[in-house]
C-alpha positions in Angstrom: 163.1 102.8 98.9 159.6 101.8 99.8 158.2 102.9 103.1 154.9 103.7 105.0 154.1 107.4 105.2 152.4 107.7 108.6 151.3 111.3 107.8 148.8 109.7 105.3 145.6 108.1 106.7 145.0 104.4 106.3 142.2 103.7 103.7 140.5 100.4 104.2 139.5 98.6 100.9 136.7 96.1 100.4 138.0 92.7 99.3 136.2 89.7 98.0 137.9 86.2 98.3 137.1 83.5 95.8 138.4 80.0 96.3 138.6 77.8 93.2 138.5 74.1 94.0 136.8 70.9 92.8 137.3 69.3 96.2 137.2 71.8 99.0 134.2 73.4 100.8 134.4 76.6 102.8 135.0 74.5 106.0 138.3 73.1 104.5 139.4 76.3 102.8 142.6 77.1 104.6 143.9 79.3 101.7 140.8 81.5 101.7 140.9 81.6 105.6 144.5 82.8 105.4 143.6 85.6 103.1 140.6 86.6 105.1 142.5 86.7 108.3 145.3 88.7 106.8 143.1 91.3 105.1 141.1 91.8 108.2 144.2 92.1 110.5 145.4 94.8 108.1 142.1 96.7 108.6 140.5 95.9 105.4 136.8 94.7 104.9 135.8 91.2 103.7 133.1 92.2 101.2 132.2 88.8 99.9 133.5 85.2 99.9 132.6 82.2 97.8 134.0 78.9 96.6 133.5 77.6 93.0 134.6 74.5 91.0 137.4 74.8 88.3 134.9 75.9 85.6 136.1 78.8 83.6 132.7 80.3 82.8 131.5 80.1 86.4 134.7 81.8 87.6 134.6 84.5 85.0 130.9 85.1 85.7 131.5 85.5 89.5 134.4 87.9 88.7 132.3 90.0 86.5 129.4 90.0 89.0 131.7 91.1 91.9 133.4 93.7 89.6 130.0 95.2 89.0 129.4 95.6 92.7 130.2 99.1 93.9 131.0 97.7 97.4 133.9 95.6 96.1 137.3 97.2 95.4 139.5 94.2 95.1 139.0 90.5 94.3 141.5 87.9 95.3 141.1 84.3 94.1 143.1 81.3 95.2 143.4 78.1 93.4 143.4 77.0 89.8 146.6 78.7 88.6 148.7 75.7 88.0 149.4 73.7 84.8 146.9 70.9 84.9 143.9 70.6 82.6 141.5 71.7 85.3 143.5 74.8 86.2 141.5 77.5 84.4 141.5 80.4 86.9 144.1 82.4 85.0 142.1 82.1 81.8 138.9 83.1 83.6 140.6 86.2 85.0 142.0 87.1 81.6 138.5 86.8 80.1 137.5 89.6 82.5 140.5 91.9 82.5 140.5 95.2 80.8 144.2 95.7 81.7 146.6 93.0 83.0 149.1 94.0 85.7 151.9 92.0 84.1 154.4 92.9 86.8 152.3 91.3 89.5 153.1 87.8 88.2 156.8 88.7 87.8 157.0 90.0 91.3 155.2 87.0 92.7 157.6 84.7 90.9 160.6 86.6 92.5 158.9 86.2 95.9 158.2 82.5 95.3 161.8 81.9 94.1 163.1 82.8 97.6 160.8 80.2 99.2 160.5 77.4 96.7 163.3 77.9 94.2 162.8 77.0 90.6 159.4 75.4 91.4 158.1 78.9 91.2 158.0 78.5 87.4 154.9 76.3 87.9 152.7 79.2 89.1 150.8 81.4 86.8 149.7 84.0 89.4 148.3 87.1 87.7 146.7 90.4 88.4 144.5 92.8 86.4 141.9 95.5 86.4 138.3 95.4 85.3 135.3 97.8 85.8 137.3 99.8 88.4 138.2 96.7 90.4 141.5 95.0 91.1 141.7 91.3 90.5 144.4 88.9 91.6 144.7 85.1 91.0 146.9 83.3 93.5 147.9 79.7 93.8 145.8 77.5 96.1 148.5 76.7 98.6 148.4 78.5 102.0 152.1 79.3 101.6 151.5 81.1 98.3 148.7 83.1 99.7 150.8 84.2 102.7 153.6 85.1 100.4 151.5 87.1 98.0 149.8 89.0 100.9 152.8 89.5 103.1 155.2 90.4 100.4 153.1 92.3 97.8 149.4 92.9 98.5 149.6 94.2 102.0 151.8 97.0 100.8 150.1 97.8 97.5 146.7 97.8 99.2 147.9 100.3 101.9 147.3 104.0 100.9 150.3 104.9 103.1 152.8 102.8 101.1 155.2 105.1 99.2 156.3 105.9 96.6 153.1 104.5 95.2 150.3 101.9 95.7 147.1 100.6 94.2 144.8 102.4 96.6 145.7 105.9 95.5 144.7 105.2 91.9 141.7 103.2 92.7 139.3 106.1 92.0 140.8 106.5 88.5 140.7 102.9 87.3 137.4 103.4 85.4 137.9 107.0 84.3 138.0 105.8 80.7 134.3 104.8 81.1 133.1 108.3 82.3 131.9 110.8 79.6 132.6 114.4 80.0 130.4 117.2 78.7 131.8 119.3 76.1 
């Protein structure tokens, strides 16, 4: 059974938030605002924030740029995960991933089913790892961002969450890139 181990210290992570939208600016970005308020309330640091149009190469370039930043541990994008022709965020994420966290989409679907029933099949939320950084692509609705944070990310991004969490293995995500002498 999952629980918080209060004998372990809280370890804040540095999170970048990317909103993908052809129509919104930062002043109308309710989903991005929701993620920022929740991550800060949890004790994490907003490391960067941006908004980009639904253009696959621009999204992938921004993800790669942030992954290369040593002061960013996690990237959460919102928007562009649907089924329309302009929804390319998932493809951009997968262009960047070294490893996909396949269960993230599954767990997000389970959480969504409780709220929106079978309409959850229209989401393509995804997660992955690249260059020692976690990446998560969430739908653009405020409700989906709340659900993903409140039901999944707030726990997995808390070092005290047991039996395991993303934070405890964060230092090992890029171990395959390190060379040993010998």
